[in-house]
N, C-alpha and C positions, 0 to 999 in steps of 0.2 A: 361451055357449059349448056346441055340437053335437058331440055324440058321437061321428061319423065323418067328421070331414072336410065342411063344408055347401057349400051356393051359393052361401053370402053373400060379401060382396066383404071379407077379412080386413083389406088396410090401410082402414079406413075411417075410423081413427081417427089420429092419430098416438100416439106411444110418451106424448108429454107427456099425452095424453086430451084435445086441443085440436078440432074437428072443421078436414076439408080444404076447398079450396078444388072446387069442380064440373071447370075445368079440371085440377088436379092430379089429383083420382080416375081419369080418363082416362085418363090417362099409365101411372097404377102397373098390375103385373103383376096378375094374379090371386091370390090368396095363401091357400093350406089352412088349414085351422086342425089346430090338436095335437086326434086324435082323443081320446076317452074311454073306454076298455074299458067295457063290459057288466060289471055286478058282480056277483062268484061268490059262490054258498053257503057260507058257512063250511065244512059237511062235502066240498063239493066241492076247496073250495083246499085244503084240509088233504091229502085223501086225493092231488092232482095234485104236489104239493108233496112228500109222501110217496115217490108214486111217481118222481120225478124225480133224490129224493135215491138212493133203495135198488134201484129197476125201472129206470135208466133204457132199459139193453138190452133191455127187455119178453120177462123170459125166458118167459112163460107164453104165447108169440102160436102157438106152433106147436099148443098144446095147443086154440085156438079151432075153432068146430066140428067140434070129431072127436068119433068114439063113445067112449063106456067102456072098449072092449077097447084100441082103437086109444092114448088117454090113459093107459093103463095100460103100453101098449110104450112110447109116446112119457117116459112118467116113467123105466121101469127103462134107459131107453137116456139119460137127463139124469142117472141116478147111476151107468152101467157104462157109458161110451162106446163099450167094445169089441161091445157088443152091436149099436151102429151098425157099426163101419165092418170089423168081423168076418164080415158078411152078403155084404162085395162083394170080399173076401179071396183072393188067388189064390197058384198057386205063384209066380209072375213076382214080386209083392210078399215071399214072404214067402222068395224064393234074398236079396234084395236087404236082408232084415232080419236073413235068417243071416250075412252075411258081415259086416253091421253088427256085432253082437251079439259075434259071435267078437273082431271087433277092439275091441271096445271092454272084453270080461271081460280080453281079455292085456292092457288098462293098466290098468284095475281091477286086479285082484288083488295086484302088489307095490305099489299107490298104496295101497289098503283098509288093510293090515298098518302102513305107515309113517302114516298115517294117525290109526290104534286108538291109538300110541307118543303120536301129539299128543292125545289125548286122555287118557293116562293107562291105556289098557286094553289087556290082553292084547292080541295079534295077532288074534287070531281073530273077534273084536269088528267087525273093520273087517269080516271079508268074512262073518258073520251081516249083517253089515249094508248090504250089496252082493247078501244073496240073498230077505229075507222083503222089504222094502218095496220095490223094484223089480218084484217080482212080482203086490202093492198095487196099484200105479200104472197098473200096464198094463190093470188094468181095470178102476181109475175116472180116469184122469189123462187130457185132452182134449189133450196137446201129444203128437207126431210124433215128435220127435224127442229133448225132452231125455234124457240120461244119470242113471239115479238113485244114488245111493251117499252116502257119506262125502264130505266134502272139506275141504280144508286150511282153513279160517281157519273155522268152525264147527267143527272139532274143535279148535284151537285156544282158542276161545274158553269151550266147553266144559269141554276140560281145565282153564284155569286158573280158571275160575270154582268148579268142583268141590275140589278142591284149595287153594282158602280155606275153603274148607268142614269139609273131612274131610280130613284125613293120604296120602295115596299109599297108605300103608305099612300102611296100614287096608284091602286088597284087598275083604273084603266088603263092608263099611259104603259104600266109594266105590263101588263098581260097583250098590248097590241105589240110594246117590242118582242115579248115571247111567241109569237107567233111570227113578227119577222124576222126574229133569227131563226126557227123552227123551217119556214119558208127557204132561206136563202143556204140553210143545212141541208134541204133535199135539193136545191140547185146543185149546189157543188158535189155530192155525191154522184147524182145521176152525170153531171158534165163529166165529170173522175170518166167514170162505166161507160160515158157515150163515145169517149175521147178514146175510151182506150190505155188513160195513165193510170191504171190502178195500181201500177210499180210502186208509184208517189209513197203509196203509207208504210211499203217495205224500209222506208227510212227511219222509221223509228223500230228501233230492236229490240228483242223481247226481252233483254236484259230490263232496257227503257220502262216499257210496259208493269213487268213485272214489279218495279220500284215505284211507278206511278199509282198504277192500282192500289198495291200496297200503304202507299202515304193518304189515298185518296180513300180508301178504307177507312184509316185510322181518325183521318178527319170528319168524316160520315159520323162515325162514332163517338168522338167527341158531341159532335155541334146537338146529336139525341140526347145528353144530361141534361137538357131543359129539361125534352119530354118527361127522362127517366126519375128526374130530381125535385119534378115539379117547380122550376124557376121561372121567374115570368118575369125578370131582366135579364136581360141576356145579351153578350156583346155581338156585332155581328160579321166581326172578324173571323177567321179559318184557324188561324194559327193556332197550337198548341198551348204556348202562352199566356194569348190573351183569351183562348178559351178554360183554361184552370185556372185562372186570376178570377176568372169573369163568377168561375163555380164556386171557389172556396171565398170569396167576399162577400156572397150570398147564404152562405152556409149555417148563419145562424138566422136569420130573417126571412128566408128565400122559399128556402126545401119545406118540402112535406110528405110529412110520414105515409098518410096513408096513398100516395102515388109514390113511395119509391118502394110501398109494399108492393103492388100493382106490379111496377115494371119490373122488381128485382126477379119476384115472385114466376112470373110467364117468360122474363128472359130467358130462365135456369130451365122451364119448363119446354122456351125454343130449342136452346141449346144441347139436353138431352134427346129430345128428337133427332136432331141431327144427328149425334152421335149414333145413334141409334138404329138411324136410317145408314149411316158411313159404316156399320158394322155387320150388318143383315142389308143387301141387297133387295132380297126379298120385301123388305118391312120401306123399302122406298117409298113409301104414299103416307110413313111417318110425318118427314120432316115438310111433308108440302102439305097437307092438311094439318098439320099442327099452330102454321097462323090464322087459321080460318077459326079454330077449336078457341084460339086463345082469343079472337078479337067476341066470338060469341058470349064464353064465360063471361068474360070484365065486360062487356058492357051491361050483360043480364045482371052481375052482381052491383055495379053501376047503379043501375034503373033502382034498384029493390033496395039499396042501401043509401040513395040520394047521397053519396059521395061526392057527388058535384057541389054539391053546397058546401063541401068540409074542403074547398081547398084542390079538388082532384080537377082538372084540367081536362073537358072532350073534346070533340070533333062539334058538337053543335049543329052544323047545316052541312048536307051535302043533295046538291041542285039535282031535283028529278027532271029524269027527261033526257031523251038523248042529244047527241052532239049537237047544239048550234052553229050555222054558216059561220067564216070568222073570216071571210075573204077580203071582206071592207074595211077591217080593222089592220089587216098590213100596213105598214110605213110602205109605201113605192115612193114619196116625196120624200123632201123635207131632213134635217140633219139624223134625224134616226134610223134613215136607209140604207147610212154607210155602217151609223153603230152596228145596225141587224145585218147586215152582211158579215164586218167583221165578228162578230160572236158566233154568228149560221156556221160561217166555216169553219171553226175553230171548234167548237160543238162537234159539228157536221163530221169534223177529220178523225175526232176521237173517236163518236158511235160508227164509224163505219172504220176502222181499227178494231174493234172489239166484235162487230158482226163480222167481220169476215173472218177473228181469229178463229171464234165458233163455230162457224159452219165449216170449217177446214176442219177443224177438232172432230167433229161429230163425222161429215163425209167420208174419213179416211175409216175411223172404226166402222161404218158401213160401206165401203170401199166401192161409191161409187163419186165422178168427179165435180167438181165445184166448178161453176163457173163465173172467179170472179168480180167482173166486168159488169155481167150480166146482175149479179147479186149487187152489184155497187146502182146498178140502174132501175130495179125492182125498190133499194132501201131508199134512194131519192124522187124516185115517183111517191112511195106510200108517206114522205116526208111532206112533202108539196100539197097533197092531197091532203095529208092529216091538219096542217098549217091553215086551210082553208075550212075547215071543221073542228075546230076551239082545241086542237090538240098540242103537244109539244115535242122536243125531238124524242122519237122513238130508235130503240135499234131491238139486235137481241139481246138476251137474257142471258148470263153463264149458267143460273141456278134454275131459271124456269126452263131453260134446251135440255142441262140434264135430268129433270124430272118428265120432260119431256121426253127424254130420249128413254128412259130408265122406265117410264111407262108402260112401253108397243106401242109409240107412234108409226106409222106406215107414212103418210106423208102429209102435206102441208096444210092439210083438212084438220088438224088438231088445235090450228090457230082459228078454222070458221069456229070453229065448236067454242073456243076460249071466248072469242068477238059476242057468242050468241049468249051463254052466262053473262058475260059483263053488259051486254043490252042488257038481259033481263034484268039484272043487279040496276042497271040504270032506270028502269019502269016502273019495278017494284020495291027494291026493296032496301034503297037510300035511303028512307027513315029511318030506319034500322039502325044506323049508324049513328044518330041523334047523339047517345049514351055511349058510344066507346070513347076511352078514357086516351089523351093523344099520349101517354107512357106505354102504352100498349100496341100502338105504331112503331112508339123509339123501339120497344123492343126486338118488334118485328125486323125494322132496319137494320140493327145492330147485329141480330143472329146472323142479317143474310149477307151482311159486308165483311162479316170475321172468316168466310171462303175467300174474298179475295184479297187474304195475307200469305202468300203460298213462302212457309217459310226455308220448306223442302228445295225449293226452286233456289230459292237465295242461297243457298248451303251448295247447290249446284254448279252455279255459275260462279258462283267464288273458287271451287274446282278447276272449273273447265278455263275459267280466263279472267284475270284479275282488272284487265280497263273492264270489261262487261260490267262486274261487282263494283267500280265505283263508278261506272254509268247507273245502276240500280239503287245504286245509293244517295246519288246525286238526285232524282229521281223522287226517293220518298221520303227523305231531308228536306227538300224543298219545300216541297206538298204540305208536311208536317208541320215544319218551322217557319214558312212564307205564305203560300197561298198552295191554290190549285192551280193558277195562271202561271206560277213562276214555274211550279216543280213540272209543268210539263215544258215549258219554255226548257227548263234545263233538261229536261228527260232529252227533247229534240238538237239542240247542243252537242251536248256530249254524243247523240249519236251521228250524228253530222260532221261533230270533231275526229270519232272514230275514224272515219269516211275517210276523211281527208288525212287521218293519219296512214293509214295503210294503204293508201292510194302515193301519198308521198314522200314515202318511206317506204317501203316494198323490201321484204327479205330478199338477202342472198345466203350462201353457201359455199364454202369450199368442199369441192366431191375428193373423195378416195374411189381406187379400186377395190372390189370386196375379192378376199383370198379364194382364189382357183375360179374365178371366174372375169370375165369380161363388164363386168358391169361393174359402174360408176353410183356413188349415192352420197349423203351427207358424212362427213365424219364423225359429225354431232353425234349424230341418232348411231351413225353406225361405228363405233372407237375402232375396230381391227381391218376397217376401209383402210389403207394405205396408199399417200401420196403417189403421184412419179415422179422422179426425181427431174430434175431443170422444165418442170412443164407444173401451171399453177390452171387448176380449173375450177370456175367460178361461174354457179348457176345463178341466176335472174328470177324471182320466181311471180313477177310479174308486166305486164305489159310495160312500154318503157313512151312514157309520153313526158307532155312540157310538164307537167308539174313534178315529176321524178328523177328525171332523162339527170340533171345535171346530178344528183344525191347520187345516182348509181354510179356513173362515171366514176367520182370523188371514193365511192365508196369501194368500186374496184381497184381503183388503184391504191386505195389504203391498206387492201388488201394481199397487192402484191408487194407493197411496200413493209409489211409486216414478215410475209415468205423471205424476202429477203436477206430480214435484218434476223432472222431466227436461224438463217440456212448460214449466213455468216458467222454466229451463235455458235453454230453445232461447230462448223468447219473448227474455230478458234480452239474449241472445248478438246477438239483431238487433235490437237495441232496439224490438220491434215487443211491450212488453207492455202488456196494453189489459184495462179491467176490464171484459172482455166472457165470453161465452162459449165462443172461442176459447182460453184461455188455459188451461180445466180441462174436466175428463172427465161429460158430462153423461148417457151411459148406462154401466152395469156391463151385458153380456149374460155368460150363463153358457151356455156350450155343454154339453149334459146325454147327448149322445148315449152314450158311455162310463160313462153312471151308469147300473147297472143294476137299483139299490136304496137305496132311503131310509129308515130308521127314525125313530121319534121323534125320538131325537137332530139327528140330521140336518135334518129339518122344524125345530127349535128351535133349529137353526145359521142357516137361513135366513132364519129372522123375526127374529131378532136382525141378520143382515148387511143385512135390508131394513129394520130401524128405523136402523141407523146411516149406510146410503146415503142413507134420507130426510134423516137431520138435513143432510147434506154437499148435498142437494138435487141427489143423484145418482140415477139410474130404476135399478132392477134388471128385469135381461127375462130374462127363462129362453129356451129354444130346445133345441127337440128332446129333450124328459123320452120317457124310455121307458113302456111300457104302464104298469108296475108302479109309477116312479114318480110321472107322471099320476094314476093312479086315486090317489094317498095324498095327494096335492097338494090334491084336490079332497074327499077325505074331512077333511081336517087345516083343510078353510076358506081354507091358505096362497093355494089361486090365485085367491078371494076376494078374500084380499089385497092382493094386486099388483095385481090387476085379471084378467081373461080375455083381455084384449089384448095384453096384456105375455108372454104363449106362444107363440111361434111357431114351424113345425116347421123352420123351418130359420136360420142363423147368416144365411143372404142375404137371407130375408124378415124379419128382424129388422132389419136394417143400412138395407135399404128401406125401413122404415116410420120407423126415428129418424131416418134422416138423406136425406131423400126429396128433398131439393134437390144431394148430392154428388154432385158433376161424374163421370162416368164417363171410365174410363181412355181 
């Protein structure tokens, strides 16, 4: 066989190896041979594989043919994108960023205080986390729209994992472990980005994320019933059964009606504002500013009515001043080091998944490229620095990013504006939060997490893929009825199970010829496609590896057995059963265009298939093997085993050569 499609007549021999007559040769169309690529050197092949795996986006292309000074500038711009977009920054862009930054600041300040409570930390730590990390991200991040700060799901996850290790009452040790977890969350994120391992977060499927986020939203909302109803003694468990038992068991003596009035009233106001914002995009500022308005009004109401003396629980104290250093509080030795690493790795991966998904969403809306690996380095660096400045795990917030986007942000400068607003709050306004009722914080969190329950996405997942829906529901119910970590484990497990199932049980299909064409397609997709008498055409829709090679071989043989059985039944029903070739399959054509790769186990399976078919007097034909596959077939000598004349460029060529006298439609 030639290496590049020769000028030989590809159909000079029938599939059976018998010479054709001169008359028949004149009637056959020209048939191309399958090209065999030139052999690559081992080093070149290794370099090419590594490049496609880790550097598929060719990040070093801008550095090509540049001077040393220019390469230095490009390198700094790659690490700090602000040096690139900052050169073209102007007052017009700043106006948009200023409005967006102040808008998201009005949303994040009350949210941050509530999210800190989710993580079982003092309120000021939520504000700290919206001061330093956004500043770092503004210098290193490549997204123009993402708004950085604490988020509900990560706060709940971190708080749940931390209290499993240290009791919340041990404030100092609990905070130290929180900073340790944040440090290692940043290290995990930055390491994944530096070594360009961002593809690992894609193993958590979209369906599993939708289910996990929905379940986490339900869990977060249920946790807020403590503040919304004024309950003092509340379960530390997060599953719905324990929470509801705790709620109803305290109904007669633990609920406070003043707290309920405040909480429900402002919850209704927040949900109404969110509804108005969705109905009219021009009023996007209403749901953004509603939480701050709620805090101001409720705080003033509690102050003038002295409701705190009638059982309404209030914040009492928010530490004034900027972030104190906390590098010395991180556990770098001892038993809590491993625990901090484990908690940080889990929280960091969840935070990373959420941030990258948000960044890609808004990048697609504004039509610009987002480098996922750079994002991971930026997010990791900001969390490492954050852990040393009294912050806990920060990431991109979807609600704040959506407000940032609709408010007209142009660059990451909106994060700097937000940080400045938070700084002003920390330095001047924190004493004003003393009389803020916990019920309003609960209302703000509930209204914020309602959007995480994406019913439409769940319905769409059900329509598209039932297995994906199973993964979605598994993660959802795992979080709601067990715990956040169990739900996350279920989500990851089902995602991996789906990958394993798709790899180990790839789809195969029987092909038939479409009427009045030489095109062969799946007979289930095209019912009018007709099978070729005496020929079975099977398409394998996957690479052939050690994990699925035996299955593919057995599935092909089962297709063959089913087809021969059906042929016998058809002949018996018409009383035409003869002991000739018309009552059996003579050729089995394997259409290999979807087979992107094959390993030694796959070749061994093909050899076993060939020997099995040979014993049954059925000839094995291959159609359209790809570059990698045909190269390995030749190296393994399998091509010579079956005969190079039995490897064709298309199914039509193979059928033409194997059934030259077949009547055309």
